N, C-alpha and C positions, 0 to 999 in steps of 0.2 A: 589762236584757235583752241577751243576746249577739247578735252580728251574725248576721243571718238566713242569709247564705251559709255562715258557719261551722257553724251548726246543721244546715243541709242537707248540708254536707260530711260531718259526723259520721254523720248518718243514712244517707246513701248508702254511706259506708264500711262501716258495720255490715252493711247488706244485702249488700254485695259480699263481705264476710268470711264470712258465713254460707254463701253459695253456693260460694265458693272452697274453703273448708275441707272442706265436705261433698263437693264434686266430687272432691277428692283421695282422700278415704276410699273413695268408690265406685269410683274408677279403680283402686284396689288389687285389685279383683276381676277386672280384665282378665286373661284366660287362667286364672283361678282359680275361675270360676263352677261351680256344681254340674252344669250341662250347657250345651251350646253356646248355645241360645236365651236362657237366663238370663244367660250371660256377656255376650251382646250387649245384652240389655236393661239391665243395670246399667251397662255402658259408655255406652250412649246417655243414661241418666239423668245420668251424670257430664258428658257433653258439653253437655247442656242447661244444667247448673249452671255450667260454665265460661263459656258464652255469657252467662248472666245476670250472673255476676261481672264479666265484661268491661264490660257495660253500666253497672252501678252504679259500678265503679271509674273508668270514663271520665268519668262525670258528676261524681264526687267530685273528680277531678283538675281538671276545668274550674272547679268551684266554688272550689277552693283557689287557683287562679290562679298557681301557682309553676312552671309549665312541665313538670310531671311527666306521665308517661303511666300507663296502667292497669298496665303491667308494673312500673313503679316501686312502685306501691302493693301489688301482689301479691307482689313478691319482695324488696323492700328495706326492710322494717320488721322490728323485732325482736318477740319474743313478747308483750311488754307493750303493743305498739302495735296488736295485733289485738283486735277486739271481737266476734268471733263467739260465739254461744251455746255453752255447754259441751257441750250435747247433740251438736252436729255434729262435734265433735272426738273423740268416743268411738271406740275401736278397733272394727273390723269384727266381731271375735269369730267366732262361727260364723254360718251363714246366718240363723238365727233372730234373732240379735243385730242384724244389719244390717237385717232387715225390721222389727223392733220400732222401731229408731231412725227408719227411714224412715216408718213409720206415724205416729209422734208428730209428726215434722217436717212431712210433706206435708199432713196434715189441718190443722195450724196454718197452713201457708202458703196453703192453699186459702181459708180465711176471711180471712187477712191481705191477700193480694193482691186479693181480691174487694173489699175496702174501699179499698186504696191506689189502685186504678184510678180512684177518684173524687177523688183528691187535687187540690187547687187548683194544684199544681205540675205543669205539663204533661209534663215529662220523667219524673217519678215515675209519673204516671198512664199514660204510654205504655209504660214499662218494665213496670209492673204488669200491664197488659192483655196484653202479649206473654207474660209469665211465667205468667199464670193458665192459658193454654192448655196449657202444658207441665206445670204442677202438677197439673192434672186427671188427666193420664196417670200421673204419679208416684203420686198418691194411689190411683188405681184399681189400680195394680200392687201397692202395699203392702197394700191392703185384701184383694185376692185372695189374696196369699201368706199373710197373717195367718190367713185363714179356712182355707186349705188345710193349713197347718201345725197350727193349733189343733185342727181337726176331722179330723186325719189319724191317724197312728199314735200309740201311747202315747209313744214317744220324741219325736216332733216336737211333740206337745202339751206335754210337759214342758219341752222346750227353749224353746218359744215363751213359755210362762208365765214361765219363769225370766228370759228376756230382757226381757220387759215389766216385770217387778218390779225388775230391777236398774237399768234406765234411768229409772224413774219419778222418781227424785230429781232428775233434771236437767230435768224439764219445767216446774217452777215458774218458771224464768227466762224462759220464753217470754212470760209475762204480767206482767213487771215494766215499770214506767214510771219514767223519770228526768226531769231538767229538760229534756233535749233533746226527748224525746217530748212532754212537756207543753207546751212553748213552741211546737213545730211543730203540735201538735194545735189550739192556739188559732188558728193561721193556716189551719186546714183542710188542712194538708199531710200530717201523719202520721196513723197509725192508733191508735185507743184499744184496745190489746191486752187490757186488763182486761175490756173489754166482749165480747171474743171467747171468753173462757174457758169460759163455760157452753155455748156452741155446740160448741166443741172437745171438751169433756168428754162431752157428750151423743153426739156423733158417735163418739168412741172407744168409749164404752160400747155403742153399737149394733153396732159391728163385733165387739167382743169377745164379745157375746152370740151372734152368728152363728157365731163361731169356738169356742164352748164354753169360753171363757177368762174369767178374772176380772180386774177392774181391781185394780191394786196398791193397797195400803193407804197412806193419806197418812202421810208421815213428814217428817223434816227435808229441806228442799230446798236443793240446792247453788246457789251464786250467786257472782258476782264478775266475769263476763266483760265487763260494761259498764265496768269499771274496769281492764280489761286483766289480770285475775287468772284464770289458767287451770289446767287439770290438767297433770300431767307429760306427757301425751300430745301436746300441741300442740308443745312444743319439739322433740321427736323428729321429728315430722312436718315441721316447718319446716326441719330439718336436711337432709332429703331434698329438699324442694321448692325450696329456695333455693341448693343447692350450686353449680349451674352459673352462676347469676347472680352469686353472690358470688366464685366462683373466676375467672370471665371476665366482668367487669361490662360491658364494651363489645362483647361478642360479638354478631354479627349472623347471623341464620339465612338 
């Protein structure tokens, strides 16, 4: 069995990566939203995710015990050292693409953090309880827009359906378990994500029915992020995110 702190470090890092990468994607909508209120809404979602990432990165740095900060973990790793789900690194595309991605992610996170708040690890439990309050809003926002677009015009319906179909292949990863998850699960620290799949799928189906949309057909599911294998999109994103830290590593704000 691996050292418990090492396992918790990896787990915390993964959760931080998911939040950090998605926050950057949503922040790309700043000043580009379809109208002012939605521009602000997406930016606020991004800020929530930045705060979440900071919390999990800070805990990961403490567990590693090498004197690193949350900024070190956010900005000073290469592409193969990130372990976020592939889904959160997908480009924004059009507004429907962003909403479809957010629907899949936020419904999953609602069930995930609802379980993690019961973790035997007090820090994970506290971070999960705080995150759950924000995720409820994120999910309501995504559900509302899915219904509005799906049950809207012919064009919005078509774009929303296409977005849901194209991103479906990245949802299988949400429910994968590896040795880190399994060992922490035995300690009542981690979440059994396999057990969440039926709830998640039922919730998604319920929303899509309201939106007059159809669930995508099951096909090959993309995987690899837990081994640091990503799509080409992550490397381009990190180039933007890490430029200042790499160009001026000792800069102070």
